[in-house]
N, C-alpha and C positions, 0 to 999 in steps of 0.2 A: 459504520451503521449497518444494522442488519437488513439484508435483502427484503425480510418481510418483518410484521411487527411480532414481538412476541404476545403470545397467547395467554401468559401467566397472569395472575393479579398483580395489579400495582400497590408497591407498599405506601401508604402515607408517611408524610414526614412528620416525626413527631413534634410536638410543640415543646420550645424552650422554657415556657413559663413565664409569669409576670418579671421576673428578676433578670432576664437575658440582658436587655440594655444597661443595668447595672453591672453586670458581670462584664461585657464589653468595655464599659469605662475603666474596669480597673487595670493597673499596670501589672504585668504578668513576667516574670523573668525566668527563663528556662536555663538551668545551669547545666553543664556537659558533666557526664558521668565520669567519676574516676575510678581508677584500678581497672582489673580485667573482667570485672562482672558483667553478664551478659545484659543487653538492654533491647528493647524493642520487641520484635516477633522471637528473637532468639530467647527471651525469658520463658516464653510458652512451648516453643519447639527449639531446641537446641541447635538440631540440623537444620533450620531453616535457611533456605538458600532462594532468593527472589529470581536467580537464573535457572531454577530446575526445569527440566523440561516439563510442559503441561498437555502437549497433545502428542501422544504415540512416542515413537522413538526419536532419539535425538539423532540430528544429521550424521553423525558418524557411523550410525547403525544403519542407514537406510541403504548403504551399497554404494559401490563407486558407479559414477555415471556412465550409462553405455555410450559408445560412440556413436555418431550418427548414422542413420541408414544410407546406405549407397542407393540413392534414387537419381531418376532421370535429370538431367541439367535442367529441364524447362521447370519442374516442379522447384527445384533448389532455388532457382533464381526467382521465381515466383514468390515464394515466401521469404526469401530475403527484400525483394524489392517492396513487398507489402511493410516488412519490419523497417525498413529504410524511409518509406513514405510516412509511416506513422510517427517517427523521429522529426521529419522534416515540417509536419504540421502542427506537431506542439512546439517547435522552437519558431514557428512564423505566427503562433497563436491563431490559426485556424481551427476553433473549436469545433464548430459544426461538422467541418469536414473530416476532423479527426474522429468524431463520434459517428459519422456514416460508414467507418471502417469496422464497426460492431453489428453483429447480428442484432436482431429485434430482441432476441433473449439475452444479448450479451451482458457481461458481468465483467467489471474493472474491479479486482481484488488486491490489496496490499496487506496481507497479515502483519502482525506483531512480532512473532517470532516463527522461524524455519519450521518449527515443529507443528505449527498449526495445519489443522486440515480441514477446517469448516469454519464459516462466519456465521452460523446460526449460533447465537448465545454466547459467542467469544469477542472480545474486543479486537477490532481491525482498524489500522488506519486509513484505508479507504475499504468500501463495499459497495459498489455502487452499480445499480442497473441503468437502463436507459433512462428512466424517467428522473433517477437522482444525477444523472450526467447533466440534464437539461438544467436542473436547479442550480448545480455548481457553474454551468456556462452562464446561466443569467447574472450570477453573482458576481463572477469575475470580469463579465464585460459591462457591467455598471460603471459609468462615468467616474463615480467617486469612489472606485474599488482601491483601497488601499494596497493590496498586493500587485497591483497593475500601475504601481507610479511610475514617473518617468525614470530611466535607467534600470529597468527589470527586463533581463533576457535570460535565454537558457540555450544551452547547446548540447545535442545528444550525440553520442557515438554509440553505434550497436555492432556488435561483432559475435564471433563465434558460434554462428548459427548452425544448429544441428538439429534435423529432424529426428525424432524419436521413434514415432511410429504412425501408419497410415493404415487407417482402418475404413475402407469405402472413401467417402467423402469427406471424412474426418483426419486433420492433421494434427498431431502433437510437435510442438516445437520447443527447444531450450535454447537460449541466447544470453550473452552478457551485454551489459550497458554500462556506461559511464554518462553523467550529467553533470555540467558546471553551471550553475545559476548566479548572475549578476544583479544584484539590488542595490543601486547607488554605488557606495564605496566597498560593498562585502560581497565577497564569493564563496560559495558554498560549493560543496561536491557531495554527490550521492552516486552510489554504483551498487550493481547487484545483477541478479538473474530476472531474466523474464522467463515465464512459462506460457505458451499460447496455446489454446487448442481453437483450430480454425475449421471451418466448414464452409462448404459451398453453397451460395444461394441459388436461386432459382435460374439466374443468368449464367451460373457457372464460375462467379467470382469468389474468391477466398473472403470470409468475413470472420471476425473474431467473436468466437462464443465466448470464451473465458481469458482473461489476460491476468496473471498471477504475477505479481512484483514484489520480490524478495529482496530487501535493503540489507546489506550488507552493514550499514551504519544505521541501522532503523531505531535503534535505542540510543542513539549518541545525543547529548544536549544540544538544541538549537535555541537560538534568538527567537525565531517565529516558527510558527508551523507551516506545513506545506498548505499552500493554496491552490494547487492545480496538479494534475496528472504528470506522473514521472515518466 
């Protein structure tokens, strides 16, 4: 969901006409195409690729990641403890305490592709400010929440924490994570990169201004969608 509503005009859904119900009742048979003739989008654009980069350069062109800055042990430890606490709060389902780690302008963003550089006008798996986090918390906290059925648990591992830059009170951090999710008899695994933009609040504590989550298996097929933050 976009952080802000689009200002563009909304397109009306065209009417299917009076014969729509009749059309739905008909038997439709889709036969597989034979031969090497192009089908689908390739008929229109032979070089079409659904995985072509859409936002800026491909990951390979973004350069080799920089080594983490050599910073004081206190800052390195403070950043690491914040990320470890975040993982622990998610695993214990302490949603409000997890949300309190975010700055009032904080954003949790999970883009669809690594190339994505913005969430305005682009699809995202998550793009939530504090208000949207509150709405999600209310949904998963409901007694009848399907995603929170018995035997739903998660376990996060966070590592490779590297501080990429420090600009005054703002800290940019890169890390890796692995998540194991158990739901009844099914175990799913997620992994990828966290990118945190942290800033100090009035009391001097680090808060999350932006958390970007790049899933390395974000485009894999799953039996059910993500219900809660990764």
